[in-house]
C-alpha positions as CSV (number, residue, x, y, z in Angstrom):
1,M,-47.4,-11.8,57.2
2,L,-47.7,-10.5,60.7
3,Q,-50.3,-12.9,62.4
4,S,-48.0,-15.7,60.3
5,Q,-46.5,-18.9,62.3
6,E,-43.8,-18.8,60.8
7,L,-41.0,-16.4,60.1
8,C,-41.0,-13.7,57.3
9,F,-39.2,-11.1,55.8
10,L,-38.9,-7.2,54.1
11,M,-36.4,-6.6,52.2
12,E,-35.4,-3.0,51.6
13,A,-36.7,-1.1,48.7
14,H,-36.9,2.8,47.8
15,N,-38.3,3.2,44.4
16,G,-40.2,2.2,42.0
17,L,-37.5,-0.2,40.2
18,S,-36.1,-1.4,43.9
19,A,-39.3,-2.6,44.8
20,R,-40.3,-4.2,41.0
21,I,-36.6,-6.5,41.9
22,V,-37.1,-7.0,45.3
23,E,-40.8,-8.7,44.4
24,E,-38.4,-10.6,41.6
25,A,-36.1,-11.9,44.5
26,G,-38.7,-13.1,45.9
27,F,-39.9,-11.8,49.1
28,G,-43.3,-11.5,50.1
29,G,-43.1,-7.8,51.6
30,V,-41.4,-4.5,50.3
31,W,-39.4,-2.7,53.8
32,A,-39.8,1.7,52.0
33,S,-37.2,3.1,54.1
34,G,-36.7,6.2,55.2
35,L,-32.7,6.6,55.4
36,S,-32.9,4.7,51.8
37,I,-36.0,6.9,50.6
38,S,-33.7,10.0,51.8
39,A,-30.9,8.9,50.5
40,Q,-31.7,8.9,47.1
41,L,-33.3,11.9,47.2
42,G,-29.4,13.3,48.4
43,V,-31.0,14.3,51.5
44,R,-30.7,13.4,55.0
45,D,-32.3,11.2,57.3
46,S,-33.9,14.1,59.3
47,N,-37.5,14.8,57.6
48,E,-35.1,16.6,55.2
49,A,-37.2,15.2,52.3
50,S,-41.0,16.3,52.9
51,W,-43.4,14.0,53.2
52,T,-45.6,14.2,50.6
53,Q,-42.1,13.8,48.8
54,V,-41.8,10.8,50.8
55,L,-45.5,9.1,49.6
56,D,-45.1,10.5,45.9
57,V,-41.5,8.0,45.9
58,V,-44.1,5.2,47.8
59,E,-46.9,5.5,45.1
60,F,-44.4,5.1,42.1
61,M,-43.4,2.0,44.3
62,A,-47.1,0.6,45.3
63,D,-47.5,0.7,40.9
64,A,-44.3,-1.4,40.8
65,T,-44.6,-4.2,42.5
66,S,-47.6,-6.1,43.9
67,L,-46.1,-7.4,47.1
68,P,-47.5,-5.6,50.5
69,I,-45.6,-2.3,51.4
70,L,-44.7,-1.0,54.6
71,L,-43.8,2.6,55.3
72,D,-41.0,3.4,57.6
73,A,-42.8,6.8,58.2
74,D,-40.6,7.8,60.8
75,T,-42.9,10.0,63.5
76,G,-45.8,10.0,61.1
77,Y,-44.5,13.8,60.1
78,G,-45.9,15.4,63.2
79,N,-48.8,14.9,65.8
80,F,-51.3,12.4,65.7
81,N,-53.5,15.3,62.6
82,N,-50.5,15.0,60.5
83,A,-50.4,10.8,61.0
84,R,-53.7,10.5,60.7
85,R,-53.8,11.8,57.1
86,L,-50.6,10.1,56.7
87,V,-52.6,7.2,56.9
88,R,-55.5,7.9,54.3
89,K,-53.1,9.3,52.4
90,L,-51.0,5.3,52.1
91,E,-54.5,4.0,52.2
92,Q,-55.2,5.5,49.2
93,R,-52.3,4.8,47.3
94,G,-52.6,0.8,48.1
95,V,-49.9,0.7,50.9
96,A,-50.3,-2.2,53.5
97,G,-48.9,-0.2,56.5
98,C,-46.9,2.3,57.9
99,C,-44.9,1.9,60.7
100,I,-44.1,5.3,63.9
101,E,-41.3,5.8,65.9
102,D,-41.7,7.3,69.6
103,K,-39.7,10.2,69.2
104,L,-39.7,13.7,68.4
105,F,-40.3,15.4,64.9
106,P,-38.0,16.5,63.1
107,K,-36.2,12.5,63.6
108,T,-32.1,11.7,64.2
109,N,-31.4,8.4,62.5
110,S,-31.9,6.0,65.3
111,L,-28.3,4.6,63.8
112,L,-25.7,7.8,64.4
113,D,-23.7,8.0,67.1
114,D,-23.0,9.8,70.0
115,R,-26.5,11.7,68.6
116,T,-29.5,12.4,71.1
117,Q,-32.3,10.4,70.6
118,P,-35.6,12.2,72.4
119,L,-38.3,10.3,73.2
120,A,-42.2,11.8,72.7
121,D,-44.0,11.5,75.7
122,I,-45.1,7.8,76.2
123,K,-49.4,8.5,76.4
124,E,-49.4,11.5,73.3
125,F,-47.5,8.3,71.3
126,A,-49.7,5.9,71.9
127,L,-52.9,8.4,71.2
128,K,-51.0,8.8,68.1
129,I,-51.3,5.6,66.8
130,Q,-55.0,5.4,68.5
131,A,-56.2,7.9,66.5
132,C,-54.0,6.1,62.7
133,K,-56.4,3.6,63.9
134,E,-58.9,4.5,64.6
135,H,-59.2,7.0,60.4
136,Q,-58.3,3.7,58.7
137,T,-60.6,2.8,56.7
138,D,-59.6,-0.4,54.8
139,P,-59.6,-3.1,58.1
140,D,-56.2,-4.5,56.7
141,F,-54.0,-2.2,57.1
142,C,-51.4,-1.9,59.5
143,V,-50.2,0.4,62.2
144,V,-46.7,-0.4,63.2
145,A,-45.6,0.9,67.2
146,R,-41.5,1.4,66.9
147,M,-40.0,1.3,70.4
148,E,-36.9,3.6,70.2
149,A,-35.7,3.1,73.8
150,F,-32.4,1.1,74.0
151,I,-31.5,3.6,71.0
152,A,-32.2,6.3,73.4
153,G,-30.5,4.5,76.5
154,W,-33.9,4.3,78.3
155,G,-33.6,0.0,79.2
156,L,-35.4,-3.2,79.2
157,E,-38.5,-1.6,81.1
158,E,-39.2,1.6,79.1
159,A,-39.5,-0.6,76.2
160,L,-42.0,-2.8,77.4
161,K,-43.9,0.0,79.0
162,R,-43.7,2.1,75.5
163,A,-44.8,-1.2,74.0
164,E,-48.0,-1.7,75.9
165,Y,-49.1,1.1,75.8
166,S,-48.9,1.0,71.8
167,V,-50.7,-2.6,71.5
168,T,-53.4,-1.4,73.7
169,A,-53.8,2.0,71.9
170,G,-54.5,-0.5,68.8
171,A,-50.5,-0.8,67.2
172,D,-51.1,-4.3,65.1
173,A,-47.2,-5.0,65.6
174,I,-44.3,-3.4,67.7
175,L,-40.7,-3.2,66.6
176,V,-37.8,-3.2,68.8
177,H,-34.9,-1.5,67.7
178,S,-31.4,-2.0,68.8
179,K,-28.1,-0.7,67.6
180,K,-26.2,-3.1,69.9
181,S,-24.4,-5.3,68.0
182,D,-25.3,-8.8,69.4
183,S,-29.3,-9.7,70.2
184,S,-29.5,-9.1,73.9
185,D,-31.8,-6.3,73.7
186,I,-33.8,-8.1,71.8
187,E,-34.1,-11.3,73.2
188,A,-34.0,-9.7,76.8
189,F,-37.5,-8.0,75.2
190,M,-39.0,-11.7,73.7
191,R,-38.6,-13.0,77.7
192,H,-41.0,-10.4,79.2
193,W,-43.5,-9.4,76.3
194,N,-44.9,-13.3,76.3
195,N,-46.4,-12.8,72.3
196,K,-48.9,-9.5,73.2
197,A,-48.5,-8.5,69.6
198,P,-46.0,-9.5,67.3
199,V,-42.5,-8.2,67.2
200,I,-40.8,-7.2,63.5
201,I,-36.7,-6.2,64.4
202,V,-34.2,-4.8,62.6
203,P,-30.3,-6.4,62.7
204,T,-28.8,-4.3,60.9
205,K,-26.1,-3.5,63.1
206,Y,-26.7,-7.1,65.3
207,Y,-26.7,-8.9,61.6
208,T,-23.7,-11.8,62.3
209,V,-27.0,-12.9,65.0
210,P,-27.8,-16.5,62.9
211,T,-31.1,-15.8,61.8
212,G,-32.4,-19.4,63.6
213,K,-32.1,-17.5,67.0
214,F,-34.6,-14.9,65.7
215,R,-37.3,-17.9,64.9
216,K,-36.1,-19.9,68.5
217,I,-37.6,-16.7,70.3
218,G,-40.4,-15.5,68.7
219,V,-39.8,-12.7,66.1
220,S,-42.6,-12.4,63.5
221,T,-40.9,-10.7,60.7
222,V,-37.2,-9.3,60.4
223,I,-36.2,-6.3,58.3
224,W,-32.9,-5.9,55.3
225,A,-33.5,-2.3,56.4
226,N,-30.9,-0.1,53.6
227,H,-28.6,-2.9,51.7
228,N,-29.9,-2.1,48.3
229,M,-29.9,1.1,48.8
230,R,-26.1,1.1,50.4
231,A,-24.9,-1.9,46.9
232,S,-26.3,0.5,44.3
233,A,-24.4,3.3,46.5
234,K,-21.2,1.3,45.9
235,A,-22.0,0.1,42.6
236,M,-21.8,3.8,41.2
237,Q,-19.1,4.8,43.1
238,E,-17.5,2.0,41.9
239,T,-18.3,2.6,38.4
240,S,-18.4,6.2,38.0
241,A,-14.8,6.3,39.1
242,K,-13.8,4.0,36.6
243,I,-15.6,5.5,33.8
244,F,-14.1,9.2,35.5
245,K,-10.6,7.2,35.2
246,E,-10.3,5.0,32.1
247,Q,-12.3,7.8,29.6
248,S,-13.9,4.6,27.9
249,L,-16.8,2.3,28.9
250,A,-14.6,-0.8,27.6
251,N,-14.0,-1.8,30.9
252,V,-17.6,-1.3,32.5
253,E,-20.2,-2.1,30.1
254,I,-19.2,-6.1,30.8
255,E,-20.0,-5.4,34.9
256,V,-23.3,-3.4,34.3
257,I,-26.7,-5.3,33.2
258,P,-27.7,-4.6,29.8
259,V,-29.9,-2.1,28.8
260,K,-32.2,-5.1,27.5
261,E,-32.9,-6.2,31.4
262,V,-34.1,-2.5,32.1
263,F,-36.6,-2.7,29.5
264,R,-37.3,-5.9,31.0
265,L,-37.8,-4.6,34.3
266,Q,-39.6,-1.6,33.0
267,R,-42.3,-4.1,31.9
268,E,-41.4,-2.6,27.7
269,H,-43.6,-5.7,26.8
270,E,-46.4,-4.6,28.4
271,L,-46.4,-1.9,26.4
272,K,-45.6,-3.2,23.7
273,E,-48.7,-4.8,23.6
274,A,-51.2,-2.5,24.9
275,E,-49.8,-0.5,21.5
276,E,-50.8,-3.6,19.4
277,R,-54.1,-4.0,21.4
278,Y,-55.1,0.1,21.5
279,L,-53.1,1.5,18.8
280,P,-54.8,1.4,15.1
281,S,-52.7,-1.2,12.6
282,E,-53.4,0.8,9.9
283,K,-51.0,4.6,9.1
284,P,-52.0,7.6,9.1
285,D,-52.0,8.5,5.6
286,E,-53.8,4.9,5.1
287,Q,-56.5,6.3,8.0
288,N,-56.9,9.2,5.8
289,K,-57.3,7.5,2.8
290,S,-60.1,5.6,4.1
291,I,-61.8,7.7,5.5
């Protein structure tokens, strides 16, 4: 997908169920969002969920979908040693890649207002990317370097310099992040980048920009970063409030999916077919008689 000549899209998921829904919707890949995973665990997006807890969630996601998954791996959960160990564990679980940002551990969510966003030393971050690439065993595993220079207020020159260091270190793609309401940061970066590596963007804040513009300027991949989590949270808030107020399910049942649809998403039919294949057809008493 990163090397495709067509603009590709990754849709956010945060557990096995949402990953399966993303696949059924027709997307070609999944973004395992750090914000969404931490939110569904009820903690802040500040590395309050340990990397092993995130790994457990992503393992369920990988089991639930055949789509490639790109994990939002924050800073790699530590230094180069933590990051390269993470790569090995992700490969073991069939995850397609990880995205590592050039900030300090523990991370601060990039969209928080009035919060400092200190960046990692440029050479140390590049060496972290290099360590990840040199310790992967699957040649198709992708390491994406996420540039936070615009988020931190450093500007275009710093973003380009850090991106070049990361590509030289072996990064398979660059994620350029911005929280402006327009795409001016992204457009400026693309004008100077000269296609040195695929570029991924996350238009959460500049969502009104037509997708056609991203195609025109040569973006490789767009990540829809957190909307399944936000949509499900809104639905749960409204459903819980309505049931609490009305003390009845009468006006809610028609608004939610039937239990049968939940069973379908859980692939209950596969278990039934497996039971018919692998469980004896005779009843236990009949088996004892035959013995």
